[in-house]
N, CA, C and O atoms as a GROMACS GRO file, in nm:
protein
  384
    1UNK      N    1  -0.703  -0.090   0.695
    1UNK     CA    2  -0.599  -0.197   0.631
    1UNK      C    3  -0.610  -0.300   0.524
    1UNK      O    4  -0.703  -0.378   0.544
    2UNK      N    5  -0.566  -0.314   0.456
    2UNK     CA    6  -0.602  -0.432   0.368
    2UNK      C    7  -0.552  -0.564   0.399
    2UNK      O    8  -0.439  -0.570   0.447
    3UNK      N    9  -0.609  -0.661   0.383
    3UNK     CA   10  -0.578  -0.824   0.448
    3UNK      C   11  -0.527  -0.885   0.397
    3UNK      O   12  -0.592  -0.934   0.304
    4UNK      N   13  -0.396  -0.929   0.407
    4UNK     CA   14  -0.308  -1.089   0.347
    4UNK      C   15  -0.382  -1.230   0.387
    4UNK      O   16  -0.399  -1.295   0.490
    5UNK      N   17  -0.423  -1.242   0.226
    5UNK     CA   18  -0.499  -1.404   0.263
    5UNK      C   19  -0.332  -1.531   0.171
    5UNK      O   20  -0.229  -1.483   0.125
    6UNK      N   21  -0.352  -1.619   0.174
    6UNK     CA   22  -0.237  -1.711   0.167
    6UNK      C   23  -0.307  -1.777   0.072
    6UNK      O   24  -0.429  -1.769   0.083
    7UNK      N   25  -0.243  -1.871  -0.065
    7UNK     CA   26  -0.317  -1.979  -0.116
    7UNK      C   27  -0.266  -2.120  -0.021
    7UNK      O   28  -0.199  -2.110   0.081
    8UNK      N   29  -0.299  -2.210  -0.062
    8UNK     CA   30  -0.287  -2.354  -0.029
    8UNK      C   31  -0.128  -2.372  -0.041
    8UNK      O   32  -0.051  -2.398   0.052
    9UNK      N   33  -0.085  -2.346  -0.217
    9UNK     CA   34   0.014  -2.353  -0.253
    9UNK      C   35   0.144  -2.250  -0.155
    9UNK      O   36   0.257  -2.274  -0.112
   10UNK      N   37   0.083  -2.170  -0.154
   10UNK     CA   38   0.190  -2.065  -0.073
   10UNK      C   39   0.164  -2.087   0.090
   10UNK      O   40   0.236  -2.007   0.150
   11UNK      N   41   0.101  -2.155   0.165
   11UNK     CA   42   0.088  -2.236   0.302
   11UNK      C   43   0.190  -2.366   0.263
   11UNK      O   44   0.270  -2.397   0.352
   12UNK      N   45   0.193  -2.407   0.199
   12UNK     CA   46   0.283  -2.533   0.166
   12UNK      C   47   0.466  -2.474   0.144
   12UNK      O   48   0.574  -2.515   0.189
   13UNK      N   49   0.434  -2.381   0.069
   13UNK     CA   50   0.540  -2.293   0.035
   13UNK      C   51   0.606  -2.267   0.154
   13UNK      O   52   0.725  -2.297   0.141
   14UNK      N   53   0.575  -2.215   0.287
   14UNK     CA   54   0.618  -2.164   0.355
   14UNK      C   55   0.685  -2.296   0.447
   14UNK      O   56   0.798  -2.293   0.498
   15UNK      N   57   0.582  -2.420   0.457
   15UNK     CA   58   0.603  -2.516   0.534
   15UNK      C   59   0.707  -2.548   0.470
   15UNK      O   60   0.798  -2.558   0.553
   16UNK      N   61   0.750  -2.575   0.351
   16UNK     CA   62   0.876  -2.671   0.297
   16UNK      C   63   0.991  -2.539   0.351
   16UNK      O   64   1.098  -2.591   0.382
   17UNK      N   65   0.991  -2.436   0.364
   17UNK     CA   66   1.070  -2.344   0.367
   17UNK      C   67   1.146  -2.369   0.493
   17UNK      O   68   1.268  -2.378   0.507
   18UNK      N   69   0.998  -2.383   0.634
   18UNK     CA   70   1.089  -2.376   0.756
   18UNK      C   71   1.112  -2.515   0.768
   18UNK      O   72   1.175  -2.545   0.870
   19UNK      N   73   1.070  -2.637   0.670
   19UNK     CA   74   1.128  -2.755   0.714
   19UNK      C   75   1.301  -2.745   0.639
   19UNK      O   76   1.396  -2.804   0.690
   20UNK      N   77   1.311  -2.678   0.540
   20UNK     CA   78   1.492  -2.688   0.461
   20UNK      C   79   1.534  -2.622   0.574
   20UNK      O   80   1.602  -2.701   0.639
   21UNK      N   81   1.526  -2.487   0.643
   21UNK     CA   82   1.573  -2.416   0.706
   21UNK      C   83   1.624  -2.508   0.901
   21UNK      O   84   1.715  -2.492   0.982
   22UNK      N   85   1.507  -2.593   0.892
   22UNK     CA   86   1.480  -2.675   1.017
   22UNK      C   87   1.612  -2.747   1.028
   22UNK      O   88   1.692  -2.743   1.121
   23UNK      N   89   1.618  -2.827   0.889
   23UNK     CA   90   1.690  -2.956   0.866
   23UNK      C   91   1.873  -2.906   0.921
   23UNK      O   92   1.945  -2.973   0.995
   24UNK      N   93   1.913  -2.741   0.842
   24UNK     CA   94   2.072  -2.711   0.926
   24UNK      C   95   2.063  -2.614   1.047
   24UNK      O   96   2.147  -2.611   1.137
   25UNK      N   97   1.947  -2.531   1.040
   25UNK     CA   98   1.966  -2.441   1.184
   25UNK      C   99   1.811  -2.458   1.264
   25UNK      O  100   1.737  -2.360   1.257
   26UNK      N  101   1.759  -2.587   1.343
   26UNK     CA  102   1.655  -2.579   1.374
   26UNK      C  103   1.589  -2.431   1.499
   26UNK      O  104   1.477  -2.432   1.550
   27UNK      N  105   1.673  -2.342   1.515
   27UNK     CA  106   1.636  -2.266   1.655
   27UNK      C  107   1.631  -2.154   1.558
   27UNK      O  108   1.605  -2.047   1.612
   28UNK      N  109   1.653  -2.148   1.404
   28UNK     CA  110   1.674  -2.022   1.320
   28UNK      C  111   1.560  -2.029   1.219
   28UNK      O  112   1.536  -1.950   1.128
   29UNK      N  113   1.491  -2.150   1.256
   29UNK     CA  114   1.349  -2.177   1.109
   29UNK      C  115   1.272  -2.078   1.158
   29UNK      O  116   1.256  -1.975   1.092
   30UNK      N  117   1.215  -2.094   1.280
   30UNK     CA  118   1.102  -1.985   1.332
   30UNK      C  119   1.081  -1.868   1.295
   30UNK      O  120   0.983  -1.828   1.234
   31UNK      N  121   1.229  -1.770   1.352
   31UNK     CA  122   1.260  -1.690   1.352
   31UNK      C  123   1.266  -1.619   1.211
   31UNK      O  124   1.217  -1.508   1.191
   32UNK      N  125   1.321  -1.683   1.130
   32UNK     CA  126   1.323  -1.669   0.982
   32UNK      C  127   1.159  -1.636   0.901
   32UNK      O  128   1.132  -1.547   0.820
   33UNK      N  129   1.075  -1.735   0.954
   33UNK     CA  130   0.974  -1.724   0.882
   33UNK      C  131   0.860  -1.637   0.929
   33UNK      O  132   0.765  -1.598   0.861
   34UNK      N  133   0.888  -1.609   1.082
   34UNK     CA  134   0.820  -1.484   1.093
   34UNK      C  135   0.879  -1.376   1.074
   34UNK      O  136   0.797  -1.287   1.096
   35UNK      N  137   1.011  -1.318   1.035
   35UNK     CA  138   1.072  -1.215   0.965
   35UNK      C  139   0.990  -1.184   0.829
   35UNK      O  140   0.941  -1.080   0.786
   36UNK      N  141   0.993  -1.297   0.787
   36UNK     CA  142   0.930  -1.331   0.596
   36UNK      C  143   0.771  -1.304   0.670
   36UNK      O  144   0.702  -1.279   0.571
   37UNK      N  145   0.728  -1.301   0.726
   37UNK     CA  146   0.563  -1.288   0.691
   37UNK      C  147   0.513  -1.171   0.751
   37UNK      O  148   0.409  -1.115   0.717
   38UNK      N  149   0.623  -1.120   0.878
   38UNK     CA  150   0.678  -0.983   0.858
   38UNK      C  151   0.668  -0.911   0.763
   38UNK      O  152   0.576  -0.831   0.782
   39UNK      N  153   0.717  -0.897   0.665
   39UNK     CA  154   0.799  -0.836   0.560
   39UNK      C  155   0.671  -0.853   0.434
   39UNK      O  156   0.632  -0.761   0.362
   40UNK      N  157   0.629  -0.973   0.432
   40UNK     CA  158   0.465  -1.004   0.378
   40UNK      C  159   0.363  -0.900   0.426
   40UNK      O  160   0.270  -0.903   0.345
   41UNK      N  161   0.350  -0.853   0.477
   41UNK     CA  162   0.268  -0.809   0.602
   41UNK      C  163   0.309  -0.663   0.580
   41UNK      O  164   0.232  -0.585   0.636
   42UNK      N  165   0.406  -0.607   0.518
   42UNK     CA  166   0.408  -0.445   0.473
   42UNK      C  167   0.348  -0.412   0.316
   42UNK      O  168   0.326  -0.307   0.255
   43UNK      N  169   0.335  -0.535   0.289
   43UNK     CA  170   0.255  -0.596   0.144
   43UNK      C  171   0.089  -0.483   0.179
   43UNK      O  172   0.031  -0.418   0.092
   44UNK      N  173   0.054  -0.491   0.311
   44UNK     CA  174  -0.114  -0.433   0.314
   44UNK      C  175  -0.084  -0.268   0.301
   44UNK      O  176  -0.162  -0.188   0.250
   45UNK      N  177   0.066  -0.232   0.368
   45UNK     CA  178   0.065  -0.074   0.395
   45UNK      C  179   0.088  -0.041   0.240
   45UNK      O  180   0.052   0.070   0.204
   46UNK      N  181   0.162  -0.155   0.116
   46UNK     CA  182   0.227  -0.044   0.005
   46UNK      C  183   0.198  -0.221  -0.062
   46UNK      O  184   0.256  -0.329  -0.046
   47UNK      N  185   0.110  -0.187  -0.119
   47UNK     CA  186   0.040  -0.303  -0.195
   47UNK      C  187   0.152  -0.311  -0.330
   47UNK      O  188   0.230  -0.406  -0.326
   48UNK      N  189   0.162  -0.226  -0.435
   48UNK     CA  190   0.299  -0.173  -0.532
   48UNK      C  191   0.426  -0.201  -0.504
   48UNK      O  192   0.500  -0.204  -0.603
   49UNK      N  193   0.487  -0.227  -0.378
   49UNK     CA  194   0.611  -0.240  -0.374
   49UNK      C  195   0.684  -0.323  -0.459
   49UNK      O  196   0.796  -0.290  -0.497
   50UNK      N  197   0.612  -0.469  -0.505
   50UNK     CA  198   0.669  -0.585  -0.545
   50UNK      C  199   0.639  -0.491  -0.717
   50UNK      O  200   0.582  -0.385  -0.742
   51UNK      N  201   0.722  -0.612  -0.821
   51UNK     CA  202   0.684  -0.501  -0.959
   51UNK      C  203   0.642  -0.648  -1.029
   51UNK      O  204   0.668  -0.762  -0.990
   52UNK      N  205   0.568  -0.602  -1.148
   52UNK     CA  206   0.484  -0.655  -1.221
   52UNK      C  207   0.564  -0.747  -1.266
   52UNK      O  208   0.684  -0.730  -1.291
   53UNK      N  209   0.487  -0.876  -1.283
   53UNK     CA  210   0.552  -1.009  -1.333
   53UNK      C  211   0.594  -1.033  -1.494
   53UNK      O  212   0.680  -1.113  -1.530
   54UNK      N  213   0.526  -0.955  -1.571
   54UNK     CA  214   0.560  -0.961  -1.698
   54UNK      C  215   0.679  -0.841  -1.682
   54UNK      O  216   0.747  -0.832  -1.783
   55UNK      N  217   0.697  -0.796  -1.629
   55UNK     CA  218   0.835  -0.688  -1.632
   55UNK      C  219   0.972  -0.790  -1.590
   55UNK      O  220   1.074  -0.785  -1.659
   56UNK      N  221   0.960  -0.874  -1.478
   56UNK     CA  222   1.042  -0.941  -1.472
   56UNK      C  223   1.051  -1.113  -1.569
   56UNK      O  224   1.117  -1.214  -1.544
   57UNK      N  225   0.966  -1.088  -1.668
   57UNK     CA  226   0.975  -1.196  -1.726
   57UNK      C  227   0.894  -1.298  -1.677
   57UNK      O  228   0.947  -1.400  -1.720
   58UNK      N  229   0.787  -1.332  -1.606
   58UNK     CA  230   0.709  -1.429  -1.580
   58UNK      C  231   0.586  -1.393  -1.640
   58UNK      O  232   0.545  -1.276  -1.638
   59UNK      N  233   0.495  -1.526  -1.717
   59UNK     CA  234   0.369  -1.517  -1.763
   59UNK      C  235   0.260  -1.501  -1.667
   59UNK      O  236   0.167  -1.579  -1.687
   60UNK      N  237   0.247  -1.418  -1.565
   60UNK     CA  238   0.136  -1.437  -1.542
   60UNK      C  239   0.100  -1.297  -1.497
   60UNK      O  240   0.186  -1.209  -1.494
   61UNK      N  241  -0.044  -1.271  -1.457
   61UNK     CA  242  -0.052  -1.136  -1.401
   61UNK      C  243  -0.096  -1.120  -1.252
   61UNK      O  244  -0.196  -1.168  -1.199
   62UNK      N  245   0.006  -1.038  -1.195
   62UNK     CA  246   0.047  -1.085  -1.085
   62UNK      C  247   0.144  -0.955  -1.054
   62UNK      O  248   0.160  -0.859  -1.129
   63UNK      N  249   0.211  -0.980  -0.911
   63UNK     CA  250   0.324  -0.900  -0.870
   63UNK      C  251   0.423  -0.984  -0.762
   63UNK      O  252   0.397  -1.040  -0.656
   64UNK      N  253   0.551  -0.968  -0.840
   64UNK     CA  254   0.646  -1.050  -0.695
   64UNK      C  255   0.732  -0.932  -0.643
   64UNK      O  256   0.759  -0.819  -0.684
   65UNK      N  257   0.767  -1.010  -0.528
   65UNK     CA  258   0.863  -0.912  -0.473
   65UNK      C  259   0.948  -1.020  -0.415
   65UNK      O  260   0.902  -1.133  -0.401
   66UNK      N  261   1.117  -0.978  -0.366
   66UNK     CA  262   1.211  -1.074  -0.318
   66UNK      C  263   1.212  -1.054  -0.206
   66UNK      O  264   1.209  -0.940  -0.160
   67UNK      N  265   1.217  -1.168  -0.130
   67UNK     CA  266   1.247  -1.134  -0.011
   67UNK      C  267   1.382  -1.172   0.044
   67UNK      O  268   1.409  -1.291   0.033
   68UNK      N  269   1.471  -1.096   0.100
   68UNK     CA  270   1.635  -1.191   0.136
   68UNK      C  271   1.703  -1.198   0.037
   68UNK      O  272   1.807  -1.263   0.034
   69UNK      N  273   1.671  -1.151  -0.034
   69UNK     CA  274   1.773  -1.195  -0.196
   69UNK      C  275   1.717  -1.343  -0.220
   69UNK      O  276   1.718  -1.387  -0.335
   70UNK      N  277   1.679  -1.406  -0.138
   70UNK     CA  278   1.625  -1.545  -0.181
   70UNK      C  279   1.515  -1.651  -0.181
   70UNK      O  280   1.517  -1.772  -0.206
   71UNK      N  281   1.409  -1.554  -0.140
   71UNK     CA  282   1.273  -1.606  -0.218
   71UNK      C  283   1.205  -1.482  -0.274
   71UNK      O  284   1.203  -1.365  -0.236
   72UNK      N  285   1.143  -1.556  -0.392
   72UNK     CA  286   1.057  -1.459  -0.456
   72UNK      C  287   0.909  -1.505  -0.422
   72UNK      O  288   0.878  -1.624  -0.433
   73UNK      N  289   0.817  -1.407  -0.380
   73UNK     CA  290   0.706  -1.317  -0.319
   73UNK      C  291   0.595  -1.386  -0.430
   73UNK      O  292   0.661  -1.397  -0.533
   74UNK      N  293   0.473  -1.432  -0.453
   74UNK     CA  294   0.398  -1.394  -0.597
   74UNK      C  295   0.275  -1.345  -0.522
   74UNK      O  296   0.267  -1.377  -0.404
   75UNK      N  297   0.202  -1.291  -0.563
   75UNK     CA  298   0.110  -1.225  -0.514
   75UNK      C  299   0.021  -1.110  -0.600
   75UNK      O  300   0.064  -1.032  -0.685
   76UNK      N  301  -0.127  -1.128  -0.547
   76UNK     CA  302  -0.260  -1.049  -0.690
   76UNK      C  303  -0.310  -0.943  -0.579
   76UNK      O  304  -0.318  -0.998  -0.469
   77UNK      N  305  -0.336  -0.847  -0.577
   77UNK     CA  306  -0.361  -0.721  -0.556
   77UNK      C  307  -0.559  -0.747  -0.572
   77UNK      O  308  -0.590  -0.780  -0.686
   78UNK      N  309  -0.629  -0.739  -0.513
   78UNK     CA  310  -0.770  -0.730  -0.488
   78UNK      C  311  -0.797  -0.618  -0.413
   78UNK      O  312  -0.714  -0.558  -0.345
   79UNK      N  313  -0.927  -0.586  -0.427
   79UNK     CA  314  -0.995  -0.450  -0.390
   79UNK      C  315  -0.986  -0.501  -0.194
   79UNK      O  316  -0.926  -0.419  -0.123
   80UNK      N  317  -1.016  -0.568  -0.157
   80UNK     CA  318  -0.994  -0.594   0.026
   80UNK      C  319  -0.906  -0.642   0.063
   80UNK      O  320  -0.878  -0.618   0.180
   81UNK      N  321  -0.824  -0.723  -0.008
   81UNK     CA  322  -0.685  -0.803  -0.018
   81UNK      C  323  -0.615  -0.823  -0.074
   81UNK      O  324  -0.631  -0.795  -0.192
   82UNK      N  325  -0.463  -0.898  -0.027
   82UNK     CA  326  -0.421  -0.954  -0.149
   82UNK      C  327  -0.385  -1.082  -0.065
   82UNK      O  328  -0.376  -1.111   0.055
   83UNK      N  329  -0.366  -1.157  -0.215
   83UNK     CA  330  -0.373  -1.262  -0.215
   83UNK      C  331  -0.210  -1.364  -0.240
   83UNK      O  332  -0.166  -1.370  -0.355
   84UNK      N  333  -0.139  -1.430  -0.137
   84UNK     CA  334  -0.003  -1.441  -0.134
   84UNK      C  335  -0.044  -1.589  -0.245
   84UNK      O  336  -0.141  -1.664  -0.234
   85UNK      N  337   0.043  -1.592  -0.323
   85UNK     CA  338   0.006  -1.707  -0.445
   85UNK      C  339   0.095  -1.847  -0.423
   85UNK      O  340   0.062  -1.957  -0.379
   86UNK      N  341   0.202  -1.803  -0.466
   86UNK     CA  342   0.355  -1.850  -0.414
   86UNK      C  343   0.471  -1.782  -0.329
   86UNK      O  344   0.472  -1.659  -0.320
   87UNK      N  345   0.556  -1.847  -0.276
   87UNK     CA  346   0.663  -1.821  -0.248
   87UNK      C  347   0.771  -1.927  -0.262
   87UNK      O  348   0.793  -2.036  -0.208
   88UNK      N  349   0.845  -1.833  -0.379
   88UNK     CA  350   0.978  -1.990  -0.438
   88UNK      C  351   1.128  -1.922  -0.391
   88UNK      O  352   1.151  -1.804  -0.368
   89UNK      N  353   1.207  -2.020  -0.385
   89UNK     CA  354   1.368  -1.998  -0.408
   89UNK      C  355   1.395  -1.912  -0.530
   89UNK      O  356   1.340  -1.925  -0.640
   90UNK      N  357   1.472  -1.840  -0.501
   90UNK     CA  358   1.515  -1.792  -0.645
   90UNK      C  359   1.601  -1.832  -0.701
   90UNK      O  360   1.646  -1.768  -0.796
   91UNK      N  361   1.651  -1.944  -0.664
   91UNK     CA  362   1.742  -2.040  -0.766
   91UNK      C  363   1.633  -2.133  -0.844
   91UNK      O  364   1.667  -2.195  -0.945
   92UNK      N  365   1.482  -2.139  -0.785
   92UNK     CA  366   1.398  -2.223  -0.919
   92UNK      C  367   1.411  -2.153  -1.029
   92UNK      O  368   1.424  -2.031  -1.041
   93UNK      N  369   1.406  -2.257  -1.131
   93UNK     CA  370   1.342  -2.204  -1.242
   93UNK      C  371   1.203  -2.229  -1.276
   93UNK      O  372   1.152  -2.332  -1.321
   94UNK      N  373   1.128  -2.072  -1.237
   94UNK     CA  374   0.986  -2.092  -1.243
   94UNK      C  375   0.980  -1.989  -1.343
   94UNK      O  376   1.012  -1.872  -1.322
   95UNK      N  377   0.929  -2.047  -1.483
   95UNK     CA  378   0.856  -1.891  -1.562
   95UNK      C  379   0.700  -1.936  -1.544
   95UNK      O  380   0.631  -1.881  -1.630
   96UNK      N  381   0.653  -1.991  -1.487
   96UNK     CA  382   0.499  -2.016  -1.508
   96UNK      C  383   0.393  -1.903  -1.512
   96UNK      O  384   0.275  -1.931  -1.530
   0.00000   0.00000   0.00000
């Protein structure tokens, strides 16, 4: 099975998401992140479940999948692994 790796930016994004959720719902923050990571792990079984970034209007060579309607997970597929590049809120104005 293909491995999932996270860039430093993606790891920081996860920390930020945890902190934001923790402020309002401390008991839910860890569970939410565990569910998000389990969803990301599905990419190892089906790397093409996301859309091509160009199809979604992003000017990057990558793929993107949306989790829970709230977070865009940007990733690249390589031969032996998938790299999670960023995890951003869908409300962010990001077209980089």
